[in-house]
Backbone as CSV, one residue per row, in Angstrom:
resi,resn,N_x,N_y,N_z,CA_x,CA_y,CA_z,C_x,C_y,C_z
1,MET,-160.463,-120.100,-85.283,-159.770,-120.681,-84.512,-160.390,-120.459,-83.269
2,ALA,-160.638,-121.019,-82.645,-161.020,-120.300,-80.822,-159.781,-120.148,-80.305
3,PRO,-160.085,-118.959,-79.509,-158.665,-118.737,-78.643,-158.356,-119.385,-77.840
4,ASN,-157.258,-119.329,-76.992,-156.271,-120.354,-76.345,-156.949,-119.538,-74.804
5,THR,-157.090,-119.980,-73.903,-157.828,-119.463,-72.637,-157.043,-120.117,-71.562
6,LYS,-155.667,-121.197,-71.937,-154.670,-121.766,-71.271,-153.666,-121.545,-71.071
7,GLY,-152.658,-120.816,-72.140,-151.444,-120.604,-71.808,-150.595,-121.493,-72.209
8,PHE,-151.243,-122.637,-73.565,-150.517,-123.698,-74.155,-150.338,-123.341,-75.362
9,TYR,-148.968,-122.372,-75.294,-148.903,-121.920,-76.864,-147.976,-122.279,-77.689
10,LEU,-147.841,-122.688,-78.664,-147.237,-123.315,-80.018,-145.632,-122.168,-79.472
11,PRO,-144.103,-122.555,-79.557,-143.299,-122.038,-79.656,-143.265,-121.414,-81.232
12,TRP,-142.887,-119.737,-81.345,-142.930,-119.277,-82.495,-142.279,-119.803,-84.082
13,SER,-142.835,-120.014,-84.633,-142.304,-120.241,-86.110,-142.585,-119.904,-87.235
14,GLN,-141.240,-119.854,-88.306,-141.403,-118.663,-89.490,-142.858,-119.577,-90.506
15,GLU,-142.604,-121.242,-90.169,-143.517,-121.297,-91.366,-144.937,-121.322,-90.778
16,ARG,-145.507,-121.721,-89.336,-146.641,-121.734,-89.045,-146.943,-119.795,-89.034
17,THR,-146.231,-118.972,-88.713,-146.701,-117.796,-89.706,-147.234,-117.574,-90.620
18,VAL,-146.685,-117.794,-91.412,-146.650,-118.278,-92.961,-147.759,-118.609,-93.330
19,ALA,-147.933,-119.878,-92.688,-149.389,-120.745,-92.994,-150.585,-119.596,-92.553
20,ILE,-150.558,-118.961,-91.219,-151.485,-118.406,-90.928,-152.230,-117.007,-91.800
21,VAL,-150.724,-116.464,-92.223,-150.643,-115.332,-93.105,-151.365,-115.940,-94.288
22,GLU,-151.433,-117.042,-94.562,-152.050,-117.264,-96.229,-152.728,-117.756,-96.236
23,ARG,-153.862,-118.499,-94.893,-155.060,-118.681,-94.217,-156.128,-117.490,-94.375
24,HIS,-155.750,-116.336,-94.366,-156.432,-115.276,-94.298,-156.326,-114.343,-94.663
25,ARG,-154.762,-114.804,-95.696,-154.430,-113.227,-96.807,-155.691,-112.756,-98.135
26,ALA,-156.371,-113.752,-98.341,-157.603,-113.402,-98.909,-158.600,-112.248,-99.133
27,LYS,-158.287,-112.703,-97.747,-160.228,-112.127,-96.541,-159.955,-110.183,-96.618
28,ARG,-160.837,-109.402,-96.830,-160.688,-107.922,-96.864,-160.302,-107.618,-95.032
29,GLY,-159.868,-106.809,-95.084,-159.036,-106.320,-93.870,-158.295,-107.661,-93.128
30,ALA,-157.658,-108.637,-93.525,-156.540,-109.709,-93.233,-156.235,-109.647,-91.824
31,LEU,-155.238,-107.945,-91.885,-154.737,-107.996,-90.920,-154.917,-108.544,-89.239
32,MET,-155.937,-108.319,-88.621,-157.012,-108.490,-87.592,-156.987,-109.695,-86.970
33,PRO,-157.920,-110.415,-88.073,-157.649,-111.631,-88.154,-156.277,-112.603,-88.143
34,VAL,-155.415,-112.019,-88.782,-153.942,-112.830,-88.710,-153.224,-112.416,-87.772
35,LEU,-152.939,-111.290,-86.948,-153.027,-111.138,-85.630,-153.143,-111.868,-84.410
36,HIS,-155.090,-111.975,-84.482,-155.813,-112.512,-83.878,-155.165,-114.156,-83.453
37,GLU,-155.004,-114.441,-84.871,-155.229,-116.044,-84.829,-152.896,-116.313,-84.693
38,LEU,-152.136,-115.049,-84.670,-150.599,-115.338,-84.414,-151.071,-115.677,-82.515
39,GLN,-151.266,-114.749,-82.329,-151.164,-114.750,-80.573,-152.200,-115.708,-80.021
40,ASP,-152.952,-116.279,-80.960,-154.078,-117.324,-80.418,-152.713,-118.828,-80.103
41,VAL,-152.209,-118.306,-81.000,-151.153,-120.166,-81.540,-149.673,-119.906,-80.529
42,PHE,-149.130,-118.375,-80.793,-148.250,-118.631,-80.222,-148.161,-117.534,-78.888
43,GLY,-149.240,-116.632,-78.554,-149.232,-116.410,-77.184,-149.086,-114.742,-76.878
44,HIS,-148.069,-114.128,-78.327,-148.008,-112.971,-79.040,-147.672,-112.836,-80.053
45,ILE,-147.430,-111.764,-80.325,-147.282,-111.278,-81.528,-145.309,-111.124,-81.756
46,ASP,-144.413,-111.986,-82.214,-143.364,-112.182,-81.996,-142.942,-110.661,-83.234
47,ALA,-142.118,-109.974,-82.999,-141.127,-108.950,-83.482,-140.847,-109.304,-85.125
48,ARG,-140.699,-110.433,-85.270,-140.260,-111.761,-86.373,-141.343,-111.363,-87.244
49,ALA,-142.678,-112.117,-86.974,-144.500,-112.086,-87.634,-144.129,-110.903,-88.194
50,VAL,-143.814,-109.633,-87.659,-144.700,-108.083,-87.927,-143.996,-107.758,-89.623
51,ASP,-142.339,-108.462,-89.366,-141.870,-107.999,-91.109,-142.824,-109.437,-91.968
52,LEU,-142.836,-110.484,-91.502,-143.476,-111.440,-92.355,-145.250,-111.129,-92.892
53,VAL,-145.888,-110.192,-92.026,-147.172,-109.649,-92.055,-147.246,-108.856,-93.309
54,ALA,-146.057,-107.942,-92.861,-146.021,-106.859,-93.703,-145.582,-106.936,-95.023
55,GLU,-145.068,-107.718,-95.417,-144.513,-107.753,-96.593,-145.804,-108.666,-97.051
56,ALA,-146.336,-109.610,-96.331,-147.216,-110.859,-97.215,-148.173,-109.735,-97.717
57,LEU,-149.085,-109.075,-96.862,-150.371,-108.021,-96.724,-150.394,-107.120,-97.237
58,ASN,-148.614,-106.838,-97.994,-148.348,-105.915,-98.808,-148.797,-104.201,-97.836
59,LEU,-148.455,-104.318,-96.704,-148.738,-103.362,-95.830,-146.857,-102.666,-95.120
60,SER,-147.099,-101.531,-95.049,-145.567,-101.308,-93.984,-145.350,-101.721,-92.387
61,LYS,-144.063,-102.038,-92.215,-144.154,-102.538,-90.899,-144.452,-101.751,-89.739
62,ALA,-144.528,-100.048,-90.634,-145.216,-99.631,-89.169,-146.194,-99.660,-89.162
63,GLU,-147.426,-99.646,-90.106,-148.221,-100.183,-90.251,-148.602,-101.357,-89.463
64,VAL,-148.217,-102.551,-89.800,-148.280,-103.637,-89.115,-147.944,-103.200,-87.270
65,TYR,-146.713,-102.704,-87.252,-146.270,-102.500,-85.523,-147.083,-101.372,-84.873
66,GLY,-147.960,-100.363,-85.943,-148.919,-99.766,-85.140,-150.399,-100.403,-84.767
67,VAL,-150.307,-100.985,-85.315,-151.899,-101.910,-85.309,-150.932,-102.795,-83.678
68,VAL,-150.337,-103.463,-83.305,-150.418,-104.507,-82.684,-149.960,-103.593,-81.388
69,THR,-149.060,-102.672,-81.329,-148.907,-101.598,-79.844,-150.013,-100.559,-80.082
70,PHE,-150.823,-100.302,-80.827,-152.280,-99.948,-80.386,-153.041,-100.456,-79.499
71,TYR,-153.417,-101.631,-80.369,-154.172,-102.532,-79.107,-153.571,-103.203,-77.699
72,LYS,-154.499,-103.074,-77.002,-153.840,-103.708,-75.444,-153.992,-105.118,-74.793
73,ASP,-154.641,-105.656,-76.142,-154.953,-107.245,-76.280,-153.984,-107.020,-76.968
74,PHE,-152.957,-107.519,-78.195,-151.791,-107.916,-78.614,-150.991,-107.156,-77.569
75,ARG,-149.897,-108.587,-77.383,-148.632,-108.938,-76.645,-147.367,-108.781,-77.159
76,SER,-146.543,-108.420,-77.081,-145.239,-108.768,-77.991,-144.235,-109.568,-77.216
77,GLU,-144.766,-110.164,-75.887,-143.966,-110.943,-75.499,-145.308,-112.341,-74.765
78,VAL,-144.700,-113.412,-74.474,-145.296,-114.820,-73.989,-146.045,-114.566,-72.631
79,PRO,-147.492,-114.663,-72.271,-148.050,-114.296,-71.293,-147.509,-115.391,-69.848
80,GLY,-148.036,-115.165,-69.042,-148.009,-116.653,-68.484,-148.851,-117.582,-68.337
81,THR,-148.931,-118.974,-67.820,-149.605,-119.727,-68.220,-151.403,-119.418,-68.157
82,SER,-151.861,-118.671,-66.750,-153.078,-117.935,-66.381,-152.370,-116.553,-67.014
83,VAL,-153.599,-115.961,-67.465,-154.253,-114.595,-67.333,-155.271,-114.623,-66.632
84,ILE,-155.139,-113.292,-66.188,-156.197,-112.701,-64.985,-156.327,-111.272,-65.441
85,HIS,-158.183,-110.521,-65.501,-158.266,-109.399,-65.702,-158.985,-109.464,-64.998
86,VAL,-158.280,-108.157,-64.151,-159.037,-107.655,-63.235,-160.108,-106.274,-63.488
87,CYS,-161.049,-106.290,-63.435,-161.803,-104.589,-63.851,-161.996,-103.832,-63.399
88,ARG,-161.428,-102.570,-64.028,-161.562,-101.429,-62.996,-162.210,-100.247,-63.292
89,GLY,-163.151,-100.468,-64.198,-164.555,-99.669,-64.660,-165.149,-99.535,-63.748
90,GLU,-165.857,-98.065,-63.951,-166.556,-97.602,-62.821,-167.841,-98.330,-61.648
91,ALA,-168.290,-98.854,-62.402,-168.880,-99.831,-61.379,-168.130,-100.709,-60.555
92,CYS,-166.847,-101.145,-61.391,-166.327,-102.079,-60.084,-165.581,-101.253,-59.079
93,GLN,-164.903,-100.097,-59.795,-164.599,-99.096,-58.659,-165.249,-98.906,-58.000
94,SER,-166.326,-99.070,-57.789,-167.332,-98.201,-56.960,-167.696,-99.406,-56.115
95,MET,-167.366,-100.831,-55.969,-167.169,-101.427,-55.902,-166.389,-102.366,-55.214
96,GLY,-165.269,-101.959,-55.029,-163.814,-102.313,-54.432,-162.838,-102.983,-55.798
97,ALA,-163.224,-102.353,-56.525,-162.045,-103.289,-57.486,-160.890,-102.470,-57.650
98,GLU,-160.943,-100.890,-56.911,-159.267,-100.437,-56.424,-158.630,-101.384,-55.762
99,ARG,-159.270,-101.709,-54.479,-158.226,-102.306,-53.480,-158.719,-103.763,-53.931
100,LEU,-159.097,-104.389,-55.003,-159.168,-105.515,-55.196,-157.362,-105.508,-56.230
101,ALA,-157.678,-104.674,-57.246,-156.716,-104.280,-58.195,-154.638,-103.917,-57.227
102,ARG,-155.234,-103.502,-56.218,-154.127,-103.376,-55.417,-153.905,-104.684,-54.808
103,HIS,-154.803,-105.358,-54.229,-154.156,-106.925,-53.676,-154.169,-107.556,-54.748
104,ALA,-153.889,-108.285,-56.051,-153.960,-108.606,-57.164,-152.635,-108.004,-57.112
105,ARG,-151.918,-106.934,-57.181,-150.443,-107.028,-57.529,-149.873,-106.853,-56.150
106,GLU,-149.873,-106.794,-55.039,-149.536,-107.361,-54.143,-149.246,-108.230,-53.969
107,HIS,-150.252,-109.708,-54.328,-150.336,-110.494,-54.319,-149.606,-111.283,-55.246
108,LEU,-149.620,-110.711,-56.292,-148.896,-111.426,-57.458,-147.157,-111.052,-57.847
109,ALA,-147.165,-109.847,-57.146,-145.460,-109.109,-56.795,-145.514,-108.152,-57.969
110,VAL,-146.315,-108.198,-58.927,-146.143,-107.578,-60.450,-147.582,-106.777,-60.542
111,ASP,-147.187,-105.788,-61.729,-148.299,-104.762,-61.910,-148.458,-105.205,-63.260
112,PHE,-149.850,-104.497,-63.600,-150.526,-104.411,-64.453,-149.519,-104.923,-66.081
113,GLY,-150.154,-106.035,-66.500,-149.017,-106.205,-67.781,-147.816,-107.041,-67.398
114,GLY,-147.520,-106.991,-66.130,-146.498,-108.539,-66.003,-146.904,-109.489,-65.440
115,THR,-146.155,-110.733,-66.139,-145.878,-111.452,-65.239,-145.272,-112.344,-64.261
116,THR,-145.522,-113.055,-63.133,-144.958,-113.443,-62.216,-143.682,-114.481,-63.013
117,SER,-142.777,-114.322,-61.707,-141.243,-114.992,-61.815,-141.262,-115.950,-62.145
118,ASP,-142.280,-116.889,-62.144,-142.087,-118.557,-61.968,-143.338,-118.824,-63.636
119,GLY,-143.659,-117.615,-64.081,-144.437,-117.653,-65.432,-145.819,-118.305,-65.593
120,ALA,-146.337,-118.216,-64.182,-147.549,-118.963,-64.229,-148.812,-117.991,-64.487
121,VAL,-148.790,-116.512,-63.741,-149.702,-115.965,-64.022,-149.826,-114.597,-64.657
122,THR,-150.502,-114.012,-65.886,-149.524,-112.577,-66.159,-151.515,-111.804,-65.899
123,LEU,-151.354,-110.690,-65.378,-151.853,-109.785,-64.346,-152.339,-108.444,-65.538
124,GLU,-153.238,-108.786,-66.169,-153.811,-107.433,-67.151,-155.110,-106.804,-66.099
125,GLN,-155.507,-105.355,-66.362,-156.181,-104.727,-66.167,-157.371,-104.469,-67.539
126,VAL,-158.107,-104.405,-67.286,-159.612,-103.816,-68.566,-160.810,-102.658,-68.051
127,PHE,-161.046,-102.258,-68.408,-161.972,-101.476,-67.537,-163.178,-101.777,-68.372
128,CYS,-163.655,-102.516,-68.174,-165.437,-103.263,-68.112,-165.594,-104.493,-68.686
129,LEU,-166.192,-105.520,-68.431,-166.010,-106.584,-68.186,-167.561,-107.259,-68.958
130,GLY,-168.695,-105.479,-68.389,-169.713,-106.332,-68.407,-170.415,-106.533,-67.617
131,ASN,-169.954,-107.210,-66.342,-170.511,-107.563,-65.303,-171.048,-107.016,-64.063
132,CYS,-171.722,-105.579,-64.686,-171.064,-104.939,-63.463,-172.211,-104.875,-62.254
133,ALA,-172.794,-105.627,-62.868,-174.354,-106.103,-61.460,-173.462,-106.882,-60.707
134,LEU,-172.233,-107.651,-60.282,-171.890,-108.429,-59.651,-170.379,-108.244,-60.250
135,SER,-169.906,-107.083,-59.251,-168.845,-106.346,-59.291,-168.711,-106.574,-58.041
136,PRO,-166.707,-106.473,-57.556,-166.061,-105.685,-59.017,-165.580,-107.706,-59.641
137,ALA,-165.694,-107.671,-61.075,-165.393,-108.413,-61.681,-163.877,-108.768,-62.258
138,VAL,-163.493,-110.018,-62.464,-162.702,-110.452,-62.818,-162.456,-111.774,-64.358
139,LEU,-161.537,-111.730,-64.777,-161.720,-112.176,-65.867,-160.443,-113.891,-66.151
140,VAL,-160.577,-114.474,-65.537,-159.781,-115.674,-65.179,-159.214,-116.930,-66.753
141,ASP,-158.305,-116.611,-67.344,-158.403,-117.826,-68.416,-159.654,-117.719,-69.290
142,GLY,-160.370,-116.202,-69.235,-161.426,-116.342,-70.354,-163.088,-116.711,-69.475
143,ARG,-162.796,-117.314,-68.220,-163.744,-116.997,-67.409,-164.213,-115.856,-66.594
144,LEU,-165.555,-115.527,-66.696,-166.048,-114.437,-66.128,-166.130,-115.026,-64.594
145,LYS,-165.676,-114.222,-63.844,-165.820,-114.106,-62.157,-166.692,-113.157,-61.600
146,GLY,-167.240,-113.254,-60.562,-168.191,-111.507,-59.971,-168.319,-111.690,-58.674
147,ARG,-168.447,-110.238,-58.005,-168.138,-110.269,-56.713,-166.772,-111.072,-55.934
148,VAL,-165.778,-110.663,-56.310,-164.287,-111.086,-56.296,-163.696,-110.168,-55.030
149,ASP,-163.069,-110.971,-54.214,-162.683,-110.102,-53.108,-161.233,-110.286,-52.608
150,GLU,-160.809,-110.187,-51.929,-159.207,-110.608,-52.021,-158.885,-112.048,-51.998
151,ALA,-159.798,-112.659,-50.562,-160.209,-113.913,-50.693,-160.310,-114.610,-51.862
152,GLY,-161.849,-114.054,-52.220,-161.453,-114.836,-53.704,-160.860,-114.784,-54.588
153,PHE,-160.223,-113.149,-54.484,-158.831,-113.779,-55.822,-157.910,-114.875,-55.949
154,ASP,-157.645,-114.397,-54.433,-156.136,-115.521,-53.930,-156.792,-117.246,-54.177
155,GLU,-158.137,-117.437,-53.973,-158.150,-118.628,-54.284,-158.494,-118.974,-55.619
156,LEU,-158.836,-117.657,-56.847,-159.216,-118.268,-58.278,-157.314,-118.617,-58.754
157,VAL,-156.572,-117.529,-58.173,-155.127,-117.802,-58.485,-154.501,-119.495,-57.808
158,ALA,-155.152,-119.280,-56.967,-154.723,-120.740,-56.619,-154.886,-121.600,-57.239
159,ALA,-156.447,-121.565,-57.577,-156.836,-123.082,-58.436,-155.873,-123.044,-60.112
160,SER,-156.324,-121.664,-60.345,-155.955,-121.449,-61.790,-154.377,-121.876,-61.731
161,ARG,-153.513,-122.076,-61.050,-152.229,-122.906,-60.645,-152.302,-124.215,-60.655
162,ALA,-153.308,-124.350,-60.084,-153.154,-125.733,-59.702,-153.994,-126.837,-60.732
163,GLU,-154.515,-126.299,-61.603,-155.206,-126.504,-62.826,-154.114,-126.647,-63.756
164,ALA,-153.163,-125.921,-64.060,-152.272,-126.038,-64.576,-151.272,-126.522,-64.410
165,ARG,-150.752,-127.673,-63.388,-150.253,-128.415,-63.679,-150.108,-129.999,-63.847
């Protein structure tokens, strides 16, 4: 299943969760594919899914919960309709990423990991997008953008919000 990049998620359901687990259950190392698909479908890993996944894959709840909380890409809450990642890697830092990160937090009135009050945008940080030659870089709903300054960030947010309507 291709990753969901535009925030149109299904509400969590036990039936869908069980179907996802069953689809991957026979695979070696099934936990990660299961968790990725759960997040792609529901936008997050619901706490109720942890119990189901653990039981179905013969893992402890602590093992599943540990993986969900260890990897920063897994969420425990539904993200905004749009997810924007600001790169804070060294190359981007040298080209103004800290200024851009500060602006992003102020413009959206959220910290990294937060979602705007209208549910439209979740702001995340990442420490390399591999776009060093075009620093600073951001990822907007899975689309990589380079040489983003404060005005460019505001334009990307406005475009993303307009696209979601």
